[in-house]
N, C-alpha and C positions, 0 to 999 in steps of 0.2 A: 837138678838134672843136668847132668855132664856128660852126655854122650851124644853121639851123631844125630839120633833119632828126634831127640827132644830139641836140638838145635835147628833141625829142620821144621819142627812143629812151631816153635816159638818165633822163628824169623819169618816162616810165610804162611801160618795158618792164621784161625780167627778164634779168639778166645771167647767162650761164653760160660755162663752159670747155668747149671742144671740141677733141677729138684723135682719134688712130687708135682708142683703146680707148673714147671716147665719142663717135661720131659722131652728127649729126642727120640722121634719116630725113626726107626732102624729099618723099617720096610722100604723096598723100592729107593732106598737111600744109597746115593755113588760117594759118600764121603767116609774118610777115616778120622778117628777121634783118638786123642792123646790125653789122659787123665793128669792133669797138673796137679790137683789138690783135690782131696777126698776120696770117695769111693762111689763106684756106679754099679747100681744093680740092673740086670738085663732081664725082661720079663717077656714071656709070650703072651698075647694080649687076645683072648677069643672074642666072637662077634658080640658078646653080651657086656664087653668089657672088664670081664673078669681076668685077674692078672694072675700067672703062673710063673713064679720066681725060677730062673734058669742059671744066673751065675751072679758071682759078685767079683768085681775087679777093682784093684788096688791103684794106687798113685803111681804113676809113671807106666802103667801099661797102657794098650792102646786097644780098640775093637773097631769092627767095620759095620757099615751098611750094607744090607743084602737084598737081592731081588728074588722075590716070592710072589710073583703077580698072581698065580693060580691059587694061592692060599688064602683061606678066611682069616687065619691067624696073623696076627700082627706081632711086632717086636719093638719094645721101648727099652730106653736107657733112662734110668732115674737115679738122679745123684742123692747122697745123704747132704746135710747141712753144709753149705760153703764148699761144695765140688764145683769145681772150675774145670773145663775140658777145653781142648784147642781142635777145631775141625778144618779139614781141607779135603778137597776131592781127592779120590784114590788115585786118579791120573797124574793130578799136580804132585802128589807125595811119590809116585814112581818116578816121574821126571826129576824131581829133586834129588832121588836116592840115585839116579843114573849120571846126573851131572856129577854128583858128589864122586861117584865112583871113578869117573874119567878124572877129576882134579887128583883124587888119591893116587891113581896109576901115574898121573905125570909127575906128582910129587916123588913118588916113588923112583922112578926114573931119574930124576935130577939128582936125588941123594945118592943113588948108586953112581951114576956117571958124569956127576958133577952141574952145576948152574949154568954152563954155556947154552947159549942159544942154538 
């Protein structure tokens, strides 16, 4: 993972293992998740705990928790064997992106006009 997004997650997020015995509840969840290794299946879960597959996500993709208070349907992320993800709050992630944007703008200006203060 050699891009800006992976750097933000690896330097500031919390790594966790995800599998069928330890799913991530995405309903009313303020986190953003980066898939380090493995694959994640996203399921809608009805009140009887029946799972309906929605999507499969691959390594180096990310997904979000959602606020769906009024729905009886839940959302779960379940990893295949040896899947690891990094989580951080969406606010923390957006703040880190904004800090990076300011840093890159400053670097760009210094490259264009020199490194004098």
